[in-house]
N, C-alpha and C positions, 0 to 999 in steps of 0.2 A: 605380742610383738609377731610378726610373720619374718623370720629370717632364713636367707637362703644364698649362701657364700658362693655357689656355683654360676648363677645366672643372675642378671639385672632383672629383679622383681621387686615391685612397692615391698618396704620393710615394716610398714605400720598402717595402722586402718586410716589414718589420716591421708596417707599416700593414696589409698584406694579411692577414697572418697573425691580427692582432686582429681584421679582419673576418670571416675564416674561424671564428675561436674564438666570435665572436659568433653566427654562424649556426649553428654547432653547438650553442650553449646554446639557442638559439631552437628548434631542432627537437626539443632534448632535452625542453624544455618543453612544447613540443605532444603528443609522444609519452607524458610525464606525464599531459597532459590526458585524452589518449583510453586509455591502457591502465594508468594508476596505480592506485594504492590507492584506494577510493572515498573514504576521509576525507582525502587529500589532495587528489585531483579535486573536492571538496566544497568547499574553501576558495578556490577560482578562481571558482566561478560560485556567489557567495551562498549560501552553506551548501550546504542540499540544495534550493535552488528548481530545479535543472536536471532534478531527476526528476520526472516529469509524472505523477505518480499519486498515489491517495488516499492513499499513505504519507507522501509529502512534506507535513507539515503544519506546519513549523517557519517561523512570518514572519521574516523578515529585516530588521534594522535598516539605516536609510540608513546609506550608506557615503561617506567624503568623496571628491571626484575627486582633490583636490591631494595629493601623496605627497612633499612637501619636508621635512616635519616630521620630526624626529628618532623613530626608532621608540621605542614604549615594550615596556618588558619586561613580558610578560604572563605570569602565572602557567600551568604547564602543568597542563592538567584531565585527570585520568586517569579514563577512563572503566571501569566493573566491567566484568569479563567476562560474556558471557551466560551463565546456567547451563544447560547441556546435560545435563542427568540422563539415565539410562537409562529409557525408558519400557516400561511394561509391553506385553509381546507380545501380539499378538490371541490371545482364547482360542479362536478357532475352526482357528487352525493346528494340524496333528497333531503331537503330542508323541511323541519316539522315546525313552526312558529309556536312559540308559548309567548302569550303577552300576560304580562303579570301588571294588573292595575292597583293602584292605593286601595285601603278598605274603603274610604271613603272619598268622593267627588265634591264634598262639602267646602268652601273656603273655611279654615279656622278662626279667620278675623270676622268677617261679615256674613258666614253661611251662604254667601253665594255660590252659582254654580261654577266649577272650574270647566275651563276649556283646555283643550292639548297642544302645546305650543312646541313641542319636539320629543324627542326620544333619543334613548340610548340602546342599542344593541350589541350584544356579544355572541358568537359562536363557540359552540363546545361539541368535539366528538362523542357521539353516543354508540354504545355497542348494543345491538338486539341480538340475544342467543338464536342459535341455529333454530329454525321450526321442522319440528319432523310431522310429516304428515302423510296420508295415505291420499292415493290418486284412485278413484273409483272410477273406472272407465265404463260406461253403460253404451251398448250399441242397439238401440231397437230394431226389432225387426218390423217390415212393412209387407203388407198382402192385398193383393185386389179382390174385390169381393166377387168381381165376374167369373174368375176362372181361377183355377189351382195352380198355376204356374209363375204367377207373377209376385213370388216373394222375393224382397230385396233386404239386403243388410250391409252397412258399411263395413270394409275390412277392417280388422283389427291394428291397431298402430304397432309398427315392428319394434321390437326390444332387442338390445344386445345379448341379453338371454333368455330366449322365448320359454313362456311359462314360470319365469321367476318372480320372485315377490319385491323386487326392486326398480328403480327406473334406472335410464341411464344416467341420469344426474348424479344418483345416489353411488353408483358404481363409478363415476369421474371423482367424485367427492373422495371415496374411500382410498383411490388409486393415488390422488392426489395428496392426500395425508400421509398415506404410507411411503412413496417413494419421493415425493418432493420435499416434504415437511418432517420426515423420519419419526411419524406416529403409529408404532405397532396396530395391526388388526385387533389384538386383543383389546389393546387398550381404547380403540375405537368402539368394540362391542361394548365395553363398560360404560361409555360416553352415550351410545344409544339406550342402554338400559336404564341409566338415569333418567331417560324420558318416557320409559315404560315399553320401549322396544327392544324384546328380547329375542336374539337370533343364535341360531346354531354354530358353534365355535368352528366347525368344518367349511360351512359356506363360502365366508370371504375370500379363503385360498382358491377354491375354486372357481368364483368369481373373476380374480385376478388373473387366473390362467386364460380365462375366456376372454377377458379384455387384450390381454398380450396376444391372443391369438388373432382378434380384428385388427391390432394395429402392428403386426410381425411385416406386412408389407411395406408399412412407412418406415419404419426402423431400417430395414433393409436398403431402402432408397436412402434415408440418411446416411448410412454406412459408407455405400457407395459414393454419395456427395462428398464425404470427407476423403476418401482414397482417390477421388478425383483430383483434388489439390494437388500443386506443386511441393507444398510443405506441409505436415503435419507434425503431429507431438505422440508419443507412445508413453504409456506407464502401466504399472500394474500393482495390484495391492490384492491382499490376502481375502479368502472368502469361505467361512466355516459353513460345511453342510452336512446336515444332520443324516448317517447313513441309515438306510432303511433296515429296518429289524433289529438295529444294536441302538443302545443309549451312548453313543460318542458322536463326535464329529469327525470329518474328514477336511481337509484345509485344501481349497480349491483354489482359483484365483480369478479375479476380475481383471480383464486387460482393458485399457481405455485409450481410444483413438479419438483425438480431438483437433482441429484446427480455428485459427481464428487470427485474420490479416486486420483487425481494427487498429493495432498499435500503427501501422504505418498506412492506411485507409486502403488496403487493398479489396481485391474481389471477394475474398471465403468470408461468409458468415460465420459468426461463433455456434460451433455444434461440437456435441461429444457423443460417443457411442461406446458403450461397455461390452463385452464379450467375456462368457462365461467360458472356462476352461478348466479342464482338470489340474494341469501343470503350469508351470513358467518358463520352459526350458526353450531351445532352439526350434524343435519340433511345431510347438505353438506358434512361436512367433513367424516362421515361415509360413504356415498353413494360414495366419491371418491378414498377412502383408504379400501374400502371392499375386504377381502382377504389378506390384506397385513400383512406380519408379518418380523418384522425386527425392527430397531432403526430408530426412526423419531424424527430428530432434529428441533426444533422450537421455535418460541419466547414463551411469558406466555400467551398466548390467552386462555381463558376459553374453546374454542370448542375443543382443542387437549386435553385438561385434562377430558374433559367429555367423549371424546373417548375411554379413558382408564378406567374411573371409571364404565363405564356401559357395562364392560363385553368383550371388545375386546380383546383377548388374542393373546400372542406374539409379541406386540407392547410394546417397551420401549421408554419413553419420555425423550430427552435431549434437556436442556435448553441452552440460549444463555447469553455469559459473556458480550458480546457487549451492549445489552441491559440493564445488571446491570450497565455497567460503562456510561451508558447514563443516566440515572436516577442520580446517583452520580454528574454526570457533571451538570444536571438541577439544581439539589440543590445547589450546589455550586455557580453557575452563581445567583440565587435567594440570596443566604446568605452564602459569602465566608466563609469557617470553615475549622480548620486545620485537623479536623477529615476526612471529605469530601475529602480533599485534600491529605491525607495520603493514603486512601482508592484507590483512582484513582490512585495513584504512585504504588500501589503494584500491581494493574490489568496490570497496562505497565508492570512490572515486568515480568508477565505472558506472555504478548506479545512478548518480549523481547527473553524468551527462546523458544516460538513457532517458531518465525523468524529463530532461530538458527537450528532448527531441522525438518525446514521443506523441504518437498522432500524427506526426508529419509524414511526408512520404519516402519512399525509399531512396530516393537520390539524396535528399538532404540527410537522413539519418546517416549514410554510408558517408557523407563528407564530413559530418562531425565526428565520426568515428576513425577515420584515416587522420584527421587535423589533430585529435585529442586523445583517443582512447587508444591508440596503438602505441602512444608514449606511456601509456599508464601500464598497458599488459607488457609492453618491453621491461619497463622496471620490475614487474613482477618476476619476470623469468630470470632476470639478471641477480636479484635477489636470493630466488631459489637455485641458482646455479652455483652462486657465490657461497651460501649456507651448508646446502645439503651433504658436502663432504666431509664437514666438521662434526655433525650430527652422528649420534648413534643410530645405527641403521633400524634399530626395535623402536624408536620412540615416536610416539604419535605425531610429532612434526614432521619428522622424516616420511612416515607413511604418506601424509598429506601431500608433501611437496612430491614425492614421486607419483602419487595419484595424478597429480595437477601437469607433471612432464609427459606422463604416459598418455594423457588426454589432450595435449596440448593443441594439436593440429584441430581437433574437432572444436576445443574451445574457442579458438581465434578465427574460426571461418566467418563469423557476424562482423569480421573486420573488412571482409571482401564481399559481403553480400546485405544490404539494406533491409532485407524483407527478413533475414532471420532474426530471432530473440537472443538474448543473451542468457536466459535460463528455459525451464521448463515449468515454470509456475503455470502457464496456461492451462496443462492436463492435471498437473498437481491441484489445483483450485476445483476442478471437476472431480476429484477424488474425494474431496470433502463430502459430498452428499453419499457417497458411497460409507464412508467411515462413521458418518452420524446414523444411516441407517443399521449398520454393523453393531454401533455400541448400543441402540435401543433394541434390536430385536435378537443380537448374539449371533444368529445362525440363521440360515435359508433350510427350510423344513425338507428339500429333496432337489436333485440335479434342477428338474423339471421347475421346481420355485427358483430356483437361482438364474436359470432364462430368463423366466418371467420377470424378476427383479432387473435384470440386465434390459430388457425391451423397455419398460415403462419408464425405468430412471432415466435411460438416456433421452427419451423423447421429453419428459418432463424438465431435467436438468437443462435442455437445448431450449425449451421454450423460456426458461427464466434467465438463460444467458441472451437470450434476445429482447429482454425485457417485456416479456409476458407474463400475464397472471396465469400460473399452470392450469388451475381449475376453469379458467373460463374458456382456454384453448383447448384443453381435453375434453370437455363436454361438448364444445360445439362439434371438434373434428369426429367425435365418436358418434353423434347425431347423423352428420352428413355421412359417413359411411356406413353405418348401420340401415340408413333410408335409402342409401343408394344413389344420393345425390352426387356424391363424385364418383367416376369411374376409375378403373385402375390406371389408365392413361393419362388422368388429370391429379394422379396421387401427390404428385411436386406441390400443387397449390393449399396443400395441408401442411407442408413444413412450415415451422415456425418463423422463419423469414419472410416467407410468401405468404401466409395466412392473414387473412382480414376478417374482422368482425362482420355479423349478417348486416351492420347498419351500412359500412362501409361497402359491400358489396352491392346493396341495392342502391344506393348513390352512382356507383359507378355504372350500374345496367342502366339507369336513369340517363346518365351523361352522354 
């Protein structure tokens, strides 16, 4: 036995075993919370309120804090399985017909000749692996037999990297795989090596920098387009960069500037531009947003508030309701409370209204918000004002309430303007591409590599946001820029929302 009369400790090995078993159950619960089935995890955090996106629209009823009552037997609700039928395959894909005849066309009864009376046909999507080939360019020289000056030869085709061993399409594929689909360059080299094409590891990085050099003017034009809008979103995320000559990384930042008026059928097309900077302070924010005038929708980070306090005129800060909900969800996770549950449920009602008026015009959104959402937001503020004095100032719930009150003006501006969104999910969705690339590549090799990352990821992510295949778009744009088919004053025609494939351009010219 283990005996200690001065403090409360386990007195037998059986007590220790019980505590160890309790600890294992706790760890199992945490693992289930993090990695379990979504339906099981949702029951721990107020249904679906932990999901901070517009798909999370189910309001949560108030849950009692005491759990000493006998549990009630609740009927098991069987959810119908989602119908996942076979969709029609795209008509533009090549059809390879495979006819399967019987082994014999003789009638099994009379041995007569069978004739076709019909057929059954089915289609299945087939995958043909990428073909790695070598383009051998031959330029014959011709000379005149009567003189020595009549030698002619066709000029060599222009390439994005003169004298390199890769074509523009190969460069476009590598850039798309790296910055749109988050496949590291080293892994791409392994894929090529599997087909017998072994390349130096240092080459792809230099190739990506050259592509970014060709596309920098288009990137700057896209950034200028975003800053020309009356309402933009901003956010920032960390970007580790390998320090030159040292075996460690330094944390820098990727700032994202985005715009999208699609939710209210406005003129601004979906676009995002990443800017690499060494820090995330007020100086970087002021430098990047110098000259901008309009609505800036952000989270509660202090650099944006300082930007407005220090004399930047014409900038109106709008804050994010999803960040507010996230704080209440975190507080509820640590200490379940009916007050937190009620507020999270009310925020869910706001999202229900927003989902109903999404894709309408600004006037309809504003009318619905003033008729319905104003009451919900007023109820939220009333509950916070009533409960905050009763809570401990150090509690997580009190901190969430103070955060809400401190940002209340910016949180409720969407009730006065139908163009404003309730959250910053527009720019946060654009950050997923950076986070995925950072997870697969761990860090940028240098600051120049980080700037290359910002340029190519901005253009390719914007192509995806506009419903384009990023490789098709990038390959065509590179070809036109390298071959000087598009001059600098017509560069706007290559932006994702203005770009047209070659067939569409020919049809337009004929028309």
